[in-house]
N, C-alpha and C positions, 0 to 999 in steps of 0.2 A: 348553585348560583350559575347563571348562564355566562358564557364567555363574553367579555367585553373587548372587542377588537379596537385598539386605539391607533388611529392613523398616524404614521410618522411620515416625514418627507421622504419620498421614494426617489432613488437615483437609478436610472437605467444604466447600470454599471457596464454591462457588456457592450451595449450599443455605443456608449461613450468611448470606450477604449478602442473598439474596432474602427470607429470613424476617425478618431484622433491618431490612430496608428500606434498607440501605446501597446506594450507587450502585455499578454495575459499572464498573471502571476498568482502566487499563493501567499497571502499574508493575512494576519488577523488585525482587524480594527480594534480600537481600545476595548478592553473586556467589559467596560461599563456601558458601551454603546450597542445599539441594535445593529445586526448585520446589515450591510447595504442592501437595499431592495427588499427588505423584509418588513412585515407588519409585526408589531408587538401585541401579544394577546395575554389576557389574564383570565384565570378561573378562580374559584374560591380557594384553591390550594396552591396554584402555581402560576408562573408567568413564563412566556416562551416566545420565540420568534416563529411565526407561522409561515409556511411556504408560500412564496409568491406565485400567483397565477393558478393556484389550486382552488377549487370550489369549497365552500364551507357550509356545513349543516350542523345545527344545534339539535341534539336529541336527548332531552333530559339532562343527566349529568355528563353526557358525552359530547365533545366537540369533534366533528369528523371532517377531515380534509381529504378531498379526492383529487388525484392527479389529473392533468389535462387529458391523459389517455383514457381516463375513467376506469382503469383496471387495478388501481392501487389506492388503498386508504391508509391514512394515518389518523389515529384517534387519541385524544387526551381525555381521560375519564377521572373524575374526582370520586373517591370512595371515602365516606366519612369515617369509617372504622372497619378494621378487619384484624383477625388474630395473627395473620401471616401473609406473606407475599402471594402465595398460590391462591388463597381465598380472595384477596384483593383483586387478583387478575381474573378469577372466575366471575366475580361481580362486575368487573369492567367489561368483560366480553358480553355479559347479559345486557348491560346498558347499551353497548355498541351495536349488537346484532341479536335481537331477540329470537330470531328464527335460525340461529346458527346451529348446524349439526354438531354432534359431539366429536371432538378431535382430541386425541391423546396428547398428554404432555410428554415431550421427548427428553428434555433436560432442564434442570433448575440449577443455576449457579449464582453465587453471591459476588457482587462487586464491592470494592472498598467504599465506605461512606465518603461523602464529599459533596461539594457544590451546595451545601446547606442541608443535604439529606442525611438522615440518621441511618438509613438502610437503603440499599439498592440491589435489586435481584432481577436477573435476566431469565426469561422463560422461553424456550423454543418448543414448538408443537410438531407433531408428526405430519409429514407430507410425503407424497410419492413423486417420483421423477416426472411422471406424465402430467401431474398437476401444474408443474412449472410455477410453483407458488412459494412465497415466503410468508410465514405465519409466526409472529413472535410478540412478546410483551416485555416491557421493562417496568417493574413495580418499584416505586420509590416512596419511602415513608419519612414524614416529618412529625415528630411526636406520635400521636395516635392515628393521624390521617394519612391516607395513601393517595398518590397520583399515579395512574397507569398510562403508559404510552403503548399503543397497539400498532403494529405494522401488519397489514393484511392485503395480499394481492400478488400481482404478477412479478415474478423474480426478475425478469428482464427490465421492467420499469423501475423496480427498486434499485437495480444496478445503475441504470441510466440516470436516475434522479437521486443518487446517493448523497450528493451535496445538500439537497433540500432536507433529506432525512437527518443528516449529520447536524445541520444548523439547528433544526428543531430539537433534536435530542440533546445536543450540547448546551443549548440555551434554556433547557427546562429546569427551573429552580423553584424552590418554595417562594411563594409570594412574599415580597418584602426583604428577601435575602440580599445582602450587599456583597457583591463579588470582591474577593481579595484583589487589591491593586497595589503594585509597587511603583506605579507611575510617579515620577518626581523624586524617587529615592536614589541615593548613590549606592552602587553595588560595593560590597566589601571586597577587599583585596583577597586574592587567593594565596593566603599565607600557608606555610607548611602545615599548620594545624588544620586549616580548612581543607587543604589538599588531602591530608590523611583521612579526614571525615568522609570525603567523597570516595577515596580509594577503598576504605573499609566498607562503605555501603555497597560498592560494586562487588567486593569479595563476598560479603554476606549474601547478596542477591544471587550471585553465581551458585552458591551452595544451595540456596532455597529452590532455584529454578533448574538445577542440574546442568548448568552451562560449564563445560570444561575449561574454556579459555576466553579471555577478553583482552583486547588492546585498548588503551586509553591515552588521550593527550588532552592537556588543559593549557589554554593560552590566556594570558592576562596582559593588558596594555600592549598587545602585539607581540609579546614574548612568550615562548614556550616555557611554562613554569614547572611542568611535570609531564613526563611521558613514560610509558612502561606497560606492564601487563599484569594480569591476575590469572592464575591457573596454568594449565598445560595445553600444548598444541594438539594433543590427541590423548584420549583415554588409554590408560595402560602405559603411557610413556612419561618419563620424568622430565622431558624437555619443556622448559617454561616458555610461556608467551612473554615477549618483550616488545619494545617499541618498534622493532624491525621485523616482527613476525608478519608474514603476508597472509591476508584474507581476501576473498572476493568481496568487493564492495558494491557490486550490482548497480542499482539505479543511481548511486552517487556519481556514476559515469556521466549522467546527463548534464549536470552542472559544468563538468570539465569540458564536455563537447560543445556546450554553448559558449564557454570561454574561448574555445578555438574560433567560433564564429565572431566573437567580439573582437579578436585580433584582426580578423579579416575585414570587419567593418571599419576598424581604425585605418586600414590600408586602402580602403575604397574598393575592395574586391567584391563586396556585397553591401547591400543596404537592407535594413530590417524590413523595409516595405517593398522590396523588390519581389515581383512574382517569382515563385520557385522555378517555373518553366522558362523564365528568361535566363536563368543561370544553369539549369539542368533540364534541357528540353524533353528528356525521356520521362520526367516525373508525371505520373498519372494517378488519379484516384478513380474509384468506380463511378463517381458522379462528376460529369463535366463541369457543372456549376461550381462544385466545391474545388475542383482542380484549379479553375480560373481564379477563384477567390483566395487561394492559399498563397500567402506571402511567406517570406523566410521566417518571420517571427511566429507564424502559426504552426510551423513544424513541431514546435516544442511548447505550445500554449495549452494543450489538452482542451481545446475549445472549438475544434472543427466539426464536432458531431460524430467523428469516427469512434466506434466502441473499442474497448479492449479486446484483442483477439489473440491472446497469448497461446491458446491451445493450437492455433494454426501453425505455430512453429515448434511448440513442444511435441506435438504429435507427428511432425514432419520427419521423413526419413533423413538420416545423417548425410552430410556432405554438401549441403546447399551452399552456394556462393553468396557473396555480399549482395549481389544484384537481386537475390530473392526478396530482400526488403521491398524493393520497388515492384516486383511481380505481385507480391501479396497486397501491397497498397492499391495496385490497379484493380484488384478484385474486392476492395473494401468500400462499403457504402455507409454514409452517415445514418445514424438513427435519431439524431436530434438536429435542430437548425444550427447553422454556423454561428458560433458565439453564444449559444443559448445556455449550454450546460458544461460542467466539468466531466470529461470522459478521457481517462488516461489511456494513451495509445503508444505502446513501445515501438511500433513500426515507424510512426511519424518521427519520433525522437531519433531513431536509427537513421532515417533519411537525412535528418539535419546534420548529423556527424559526417555521413558519407559525402554530403554536399560540400562541407568544409574541406574534407580531404581531397576531393576532386578539383576544387578551385586552387589548391596549393600544388598538387601534383597531378595535372590532368592526363598525363600519359601513362600513369600507373593503374593497376587493377584497383578497384574501389576500396577493398579492405586494406590492401597494403598501403594505399595512399593515405587513408585515415590513420592507420597505425603510425606511419612515419610522421605525419603532420602533428599528431599528438605528442610524439616523443620529442620532436625538434622544437615545437612551439610552446608546449605546456610543461611536460614532465622535466625536461632538462633545465629550462630556465628557473623552475621552482625547486630544483635539486630533489625531485621525487625519484630517487635513485632505484627504489625497489618497486616502482609502479609500472605495470606492463600489461599488455594483452596476450602475452606469450605464456601459454599454460605450462609448457615444458620448463621454461625459465622460472616461473612462479612456484611450481610444484617440485622444487628442489631446495634443499637446505632448510632454512627457517620459515616453514609455512604451517598454517593451522589447518588440520583436517576438519571436514564438515561432520556434524553429528545430528542424529535425529532419533525419535522414539520408535522402538519396535512396536509391533501390533499388541504386545503385552505390556507396553509402557516402560521398557528399559531404554536408557540412553545408549546408543551404539555409534561407533565410527561408521560412516557410510561412504561409498565410492563417490568420487566427484564427477562421474561421467554425465549425470543429468545436467549439470551446470554448463556443459559444452553446448547445450541447446541455444545459448545466446550468441554463439560465435558469428553466425551470419548477420546478426543484428547487434553487434557488440557496442556501437555508440550509445545504445540504450541501457547497457548494463553489464559489460563484459570485462571490466578492468579489475586487476589485483592491486592492492595497495597495503600500506602499513599505517600504524598510528602516527609514526614520525612523519611519513610523507603526507598524510592527510592533514597533519598540523600545518605544514607549509601551505597547503591549499587554503586552509582556514585563515592563515595569516594574510594571504592575498585578498581574501574577501574582506577582512577587517581593515586592511590598509587601502582598500578601494583601488587595487591594481598594481601594487608594488610587490616585488619578490621579497623574501626574507632578508636579502642583503641590500634592499633599498632601491633596486632598479625598477623602472616602470616597464611592466609587461603588457598592460592593456590600459586604455584610457579610463578614467573614472566614469565618463559618460556611458561608454559602451559596456562596462562592467555592471553599472547600476541599471542599465536598460533591461537586464535579465530579471531584475527584482520588481519591476512595475506590476502593480496589482491587476489581475485579470479575473478569470472565472472564480467565483467563490467555491470553496471546498468544504468548509465547516464554519462554525461560529467564529467570526473575526479572523478568517483565514482564506487565503487565495493562492492560486497557482500562477507562476510566471514562466519564464523560459528555462526549464530544467531546475527550477528552484521553487520552494514554498516560502512564503513569507506570512508571518502571523504576529498578532499581539497577544502575548501570554501574560496575564495579570498586569496589563498596562505596559509591558516591556516588548519592544519590537524584536523579532527573532527571524533570522534567515536560516533555512534548514532544508535538508533532504535526507531520505533514507534509502536503504538498499536491501532487497530480499532475494535470495536464491536458496536452493535446498541446502540447509545446514549453515547458512551464513546470513546474519542480520546486522546492519550497521546504520549509523547516523552521524551527521555532524550538526553542530549548532553554532550560530554566530549571533552575538548580541551587539549590534553596531554601536548603540549609544554608550554601552558600558565598556566597549573594546575588549570583550571577553569571548572566548570560543571554547568548544569542547568537541572531542571525537570519541566515539565508542564503536568497537568492532567485536563481533561475537562469532563463535564457531559452532553454534547449535541452534536448532529451530526454537528452543526455549528462550534464546536470546531476544526474540521478537518482543517478548513480554517485559524485557528489561529496559527497552528504549525510552518509553514514556516516563517511568519512574526515575530513571537516571537523570533525565532533564528536570523533572520535578525536584529531585534532591539537589541538583545544582542550583536551582532557583531558591530553594530553602536556605542553602548555605550563603548564597550571595545577598539575599534580601530578608533574612530572618522569617521566611514563610512558615505557614502552619505545617507541622510534620505530618505529611500524608504519604510520602513515597514508600516507606516501609510497609504500610498497610496495603498499598497497591501491589507490591511484590507478593505479599502473603496471599492476597486474594487471587492473583494471577496463577500462582502455583496450584492452589486448590482448583481453580477453573480448568487448567490444563489436565490435571489428574482426573477430574470428573469427565471431561470431554473424551479423554482416551479410554477411560473405563466404559463409558456408554458406547463408544464405537466398537469396543471389543465384544460387548454383549450382543450387538446387532449382527456380527459376522459369524459365519460358520467357517472355522479354520481347522484343517484345510477345507476347501470348498465342497459343497454337496456333490457327491459322486455322480448322481444322475444328471445334474446340470453340467458338470465338467465333461462328462462323457458325450454330451450332445453338442459341444462346441465344435465349430469347424477349425481346421488348423490354420487357415489364413483368411483374413478379411481385408477388403480394400475400400477406401473412400477416395474417389477421384479428386485430384488436386491437393489432397492432404497427405495420405500415406497408407501404410499397412499396419494391421494388427495381426500378430502371429501367436498361436497357442501351441506350446511344445511340452514335452516331458523332460524334467531334469531330476534325475535321481529319484524317480517315482512320484514327483510332485508336478502338478500342472503349473506352467509358467507363462505369463503373458508379456509380450513386448509390443509397445505402441510408440514409435518414434523414440524419444529419449527416456520414456518411462518403461521400467520392467520390474517384474517381481513375481513371487508365488501368488496364486489366485485363491481368494476366498469368495464366498457367495453371501448375498444378503437378500432376505425376503422383505420387500417393501410393504408399507401398510395396505396397499391395494392388491397385494398378492403377486405383483410382478417381481421379477428376479433381476438382480444386478450382479455382475462380477466386479470384484474389487482387488486391485493389486495391493499387497501387504508388505512390500519391502520397507525397511525403516525410512523415516522422513515424512515431512508434512505434505509433500506433493505426490500424488499417485493417480491411478486411473480408476474411475468408476464408470462402467458401461452397462446400459440396460439391454438385457437379452430379449431379442424379438424375432419377428419374421415378416417378410414383405415379399409378395409375389412368389411365394413358395421357397424363398431363399432365407437362410438364417442371417440375422443382422445383429450388430452391436451398435448402440447409439450413445455417443459421448456428448455431454452438454456442458457449456459454461453458461454464464448468466444470460447472454444475448445471442449465442450461436449454438447450432446443433450440427454434429458431424455423424453421419450415418455410414457405417461400414457394412458391406455386403460380402457374404462368403464367396471365395474363389473356388469354383468347382473344377 
């Protein structure tokens, strides 16, 4: 049956907010509604929100959406019957692209059932670095029929248009399925029995995901009803995690930094619609037009069109000052129109925090001014006594060590050196905190500007300004000023997360229920716990369908399969011929250096804040990459090459390429 696209009233969400001066934010509209600015489509097996401004083509059982760049396709294909997910995906590819050349399957992993599907399976396909492509399929079964969503095209465009992909994927459900909704229901109280249910879920999940330690806080009706920990601060140590154990909370810093701006807005030291250059004349972006258009609110709206460029500071040599944020921004160019798309940019968020610090203490160095402003205006009034940007202070006494997987899949304690990469840009993600301190921050959000002892820290107006809906991020979800806002099963939620090497964290605020939660983890495996933790909280509060435990089990299997596949692709230690032909030093102008050295008979690579022993990988097209294999989820993959007679290493993220040339 052909897709029948049913027109809904379309709202030019981004244009409206930019013209009205409202902040761009992340929130979900009611789960039973279509995402703003989207059309609703149906096929014989599924319904979904199709991406706006993409072209549509019907080809038999396949409905194909092509991005405005014309180099990325999303396809939804109905398969009447198939014995398994791989067969369904193979049939879907044949319907989508009859002349497609054979491409090997890289990995097949099962997701937990949900959203009306009896089975959900993710399939990734072999690609080589020089293709710069993403090729994947998501096969979903209801009864005997399958629906397959295909992603096929340019990796850069998929990254840039991740929100459109997320909206379509998250809204893809069996035709006629009614989304679970708790709208209008009163949340249960967090009684001791319900608290124990949540605590036990966290403990069980920690064992399943091999997460050594977790800090938790639960808030009900504005009061902390439980805070504490599960597990240990470090593998091999008996020291337990408690509510005062310090973790790096990474991008949760953003909401605190915009809270600083809110206090300055209260005092009239800035306006959300002030041009940034009127307050900080040195502010520049690579595009003059974007520079002039950037207001204070846009520094943290993820809506200016600037792409994520984390590698630019991850690969940078150590010792950069806070002003490096502004140097890098001056060299950054938008890849989408202003206000068009969600593109998360840490440098812009960093600039927002430094702007706030400079307005409070204009005669101080930028980093010191920000640190002092946050301490005096945010942390002290909220009694966040263990929250700091000072690594020496944090990494002393009661602190959780980061953990990650080795190349062979074992959980290990890892050095924290990599995480110092955020220091020059710390307003975007450099703070340390505890479950107890984060609970105070959540209490402020719940009370709309009051400290836990009832004093007004910030006006309700300027606190809520940070939550106004802006660029869509996923189905019923938007980004604001350092905060996400969404509607989950009909319930409004304000949230943000944080990710660094070996640290993953999140807080959740349910304003209508006056309930909040904090979770801090000390292992890369903790990333897989965040979503299920929130789901379990909702199950306990609203008697939701029991899905969280299955999500944890599926995540554990997925992590195991991904790590095992990665190991089979690597030669450890690296191929001797490849390693022997590497130069000892490579340079990329404006980025930094890559060095290759011998350590105890092992070749070792260092690139900015990444270092580790070198493995090699033969890509599907025969090209060779070197791969750092120190424990942890963040490493270096560099394509070995040659240009103008010189040896090169090329490092890529989704939208940028960094070419290093040997130093002779």
